[in-house]
C-alpha positions, 0 to 999 in steps of 0.5 A: 500499500502507498502511503496516504498524502494529502493534496497540499503536501510537499512535492519532495515528500511525495518523491521520497515516499515513493522511493522508500516504498520501491527500496522496501519492496526490493528488499522484501521481495529480493530475487535470487537464482539458483541451479538444480541438476539441469533446471535453473530456477528464479525463485523468490524469497518466499520459496516459490519458483517463478521461472524454470528454464533448461541448463542452456539458458541458466547463465542467460537468466542469472545475467538477466537477474544481476542486470535487473538488480543494477537497474534498480540500484541505479533507479534508486540513485536517480530517484534520490537525486530527483528528490533533492532537486525537488526540495531545492525547488520547493524551498526556492518556491517558498522564498517567493513573495506571496501576491499582495496590493503592496506589490502594485506602484503608487499609481495603481493603488492611488486608482484603487483607493480613490474608488473605495466607497464610503467614509467608513471604508476609506477610514478603514483603508487608511489604518492598513498602513502609512503607505495607504494613509499617505496615498489617501491624503493625496487624493483630492476631494473632487477626485473622490466625487468623480470616482463616486460618479463613475461608480454610480454610472456603472452600478445602474443595474442591480448587483444580485450578488450583493448582500440585501441590507435593511434600511435601518441597519445602515450605520451612517453617521450624520456629517458634522456642520462644523468639524473643528480639530486641534493638535498640540505638542507632541501630537502634532505629526504628519500621520495624525494630521493626514489621518484626521484629514482622511477621516474628517474628509469622509464626513463633510471635511474639516472647517476649523483646524489648529496645529499648536507646536510640533513633535521634536522629531516627526514634526508637522511638514507640507506633506501634513498640510498637503493631506489637509488641503486635498481632503478638506476643501471646506476649510475656512479657519487654519492656525499654525503656531510653532510649526518650524518645518511648514514652507511655502509649498504647504501654504500654496497647498492650502491655498490651492485646495482651501478656496473658502479659507476666511481666517489664517493665523501664522505664528513662529513659522520661519519658512513661510515667506512672501512666496506662500502669502502670495499663494494665499492672496491668489487662492483665497479670495475670501480671506477675512482675518489674517494673523502673522506673528514672529515670521521672519521670512515674511516681507512687505510683498506678501502683504502687498499681494493680500492687500491687492487680492483679498478685497473682503479682509476685515482683521489684520494682525501682525506682530514682531515681524522684523522685516515688515516695514512702511511699504507693506503696511501702507500698501495692505491699509490703502488696498483694503480701505473699504473693509479693513475694520481692525488693525493690530501692529506690534513690535514692527519697524514701521515709522510715522508714515505708516500711522499717517496712511492709517489715519487717511485710509482707515475709513472702516477701522473701528478697532485699532491697537499699536504696541511697541512702535519704538520708531513712531513719534508724537508727529505720527500719532498727530498726523494719524488723527489729524488726517480725519480718517478715523471717524468710525474708530470706536476702540483704541489701545496703545502700549509702550509707544513713546510717541503717545503724548498729551498732544497726540491724546488731545488730537485723537480725542478731537478728530475721532468723534466716535471713540468710546474706549481708550487703553493705555499701557506704559505710556509715560508721557501722558499726564493729568493735562492730556487727560483734561484735554481728552475729556473736553473733546471726547463726547461719546467716550465710555471707557478709560483704562490706564495702567503703569501711566505714572504721570497720571495722579488723583487730581487728574482723575478727579478732574477727568470725572468732572468733565466727562459726559453722561456716557462715561461708565468704566474707569480702570487704574491698574499699577499707576504709582502716581495715584496716591493720597492727595493733600487737598482735595479739589475746591469742587468734587465731581459727582459722576452717576454714570460710572458704573464700573471702578477698578483701582488695582495694585496702587500702593498709594491709594489708601482709605482716604482716597477710597472715601473720596471715590466713594461720594463722588460715584453713588451708582457703582455696580462692580468694584475691583479694589484687589492689591490695595493693602493699605485700605481698611474697613474706615475706607471701605465703609463709606464706599459701601454705604454711599452706593445707591444702585446696589453692588453686584461684583466685589473684588477685595483680593489682597486687601489683607486689612479688611475685617469682618466688619466691612464684609458684614456691612457689605452683605447686609447692605447689598446682599439682594444684589451681590452675585460675586464676591472675592476675599482672597488673601484677606487673612482677617476674614473668619467664620463671622463673615460667613454667618452674615453671608448666609443670612443676607445674601440671596443671589450670591453665585460665586464666593472665593475664600481662599487663604482666609481664616474660616473653619469648619463651622463657617462651612457648616453655616454656609451649607445650612443656607437653603436660599443660598445657591452657590455655583462656585466656592473656593476654600483654597489654603484654608488650613482651618477646614478639615475632614468634618467639613465634607458632610456639610460640603456635599450638601451644598446642592446640585447648583454647585459647578466648581469646589476648590480645595487645594492646599486644604491639607486636613481634609485628606485624599480619602475624603476628596474621593468620597466627596467626588463620588457624592458631587459627581456633577461638580468640578473639584480642584484638589 
């Protein structure tokens, strides 16, 4: 019997099996010859006589048997050699590559992948390998549409081999009308960006994309932007922050593939130059907002192209671009004079000429921000105002510009009749005289913010309030060293009933005497921020509290270390029905007595900050027992007297609580914090 062999057996094994069977039969059924008298017999080893012959034929029979034996031996040798050759061929065949789609060139695989129907299938294909992902990322959305249309034309007849699927079984996720994605830090790589682009492109496409930072070794390059551009033609907002490997080629792909782009934000991209910006100008005619920061490769020509081609441009924000000068800014403003509404320039090497162009051509400008323009002098600001083009200017912010003087401030107020808000920071040449001249001309003015303007004094502020109109509503003084107590008050104290929001922050010379004067002249205050006034005590705060007629809504006393329970109790008793936010952070003299007064008098309080105060478990229990109090945010950070005994009371604050700060409350313990997180599962707890 031959050994049983399967169809899939190795050919070498088959040959060897046949050889072994032949040798076994040769040995088991061997042939021998002998002579008996006159007859020669050819017998088997079993004793049977196979052939008998006369003596004259005996030699012939013996010679035939010997030749047969030699033939069998030679046949076995040939079979062994054939088997060895089969083994060699079999090994060679096993080393040959198996048939695979990866053997196809990119062109063929590209044509296959672009005909893959459905977003789910394309997403699954992108997971096969990086090569497939790269090819899918290189397919334009228009090419997918063409392939789908061709497939629809071919498949007009029903396919009887296709499996029937009920309508309700189809799992097609609806397209997101506004897909927004953000890549940050080490997550920002070409592979992630391409995968995001392929998947989002199958569901309507990305509309907003922000890349903040880049992987140190495999950062985002032009290849990733190419995948975004080709698969997401509806992209309308793109932000690239700190992506040093992106060049003009990547930006050109965005310009070619995303014609609906409206907002472009480029920051710290040194390889992007005027060439890339010109490509955006030619391809993205709907551009509305442009932000460029710290891009050393961008000069004047790119801004010229933007101004020449983008007729809908409304917002321009250019910061710290050392190679941008007067030519670029002037060309941009002149070309976009009809639409440009917001201009922000910071750290540029521009001169008075740029400000003169803004003043003449900025007919649609409503918001103007100028910062760190060291080469712009007083003449530039004066000419900008006197050009009389900024008739619609409503908000102006100036930071660290030596050209802002009293004369420039007076001109701005005179020739910008719509100005409502003015923010001056580190403008050391502005004094009381400039504020007086400004307020005499500004008829629509509402909001004044001064920070680190040390030549402005309290006398100048009182004079300003005396001359301001009934539209003036907000005053902010931050780190102004000239704001300090005065020896003698003016003969006529102003009465500013229109003022609603007052901020006097981190002015070390401002004490009780000055605060009492402010309370008398501003009876309609609603929001008061006195943070950082370490010299203010109850004596200065009480007159302000008592003189307020409208009802205080928000009060910030953080850092007022000399304020005690007396002032807080008076505050909540007088304004408890209107107070919504109270900040007592760092008021080290505030104890449980203030919490008792708050629990009794406040009905609308939503946010309470008691960080680093001397409140204890008793105060927390009193606060939690006030059922009419619906706190949304409570901060007890650094209150070392609050222990684990407060945990049951904190859990009873109600479902209105959204935020609870228990940082540095070391006496509570991690176990109790975990228990509290389970009980207040809807609340954001910081610990």
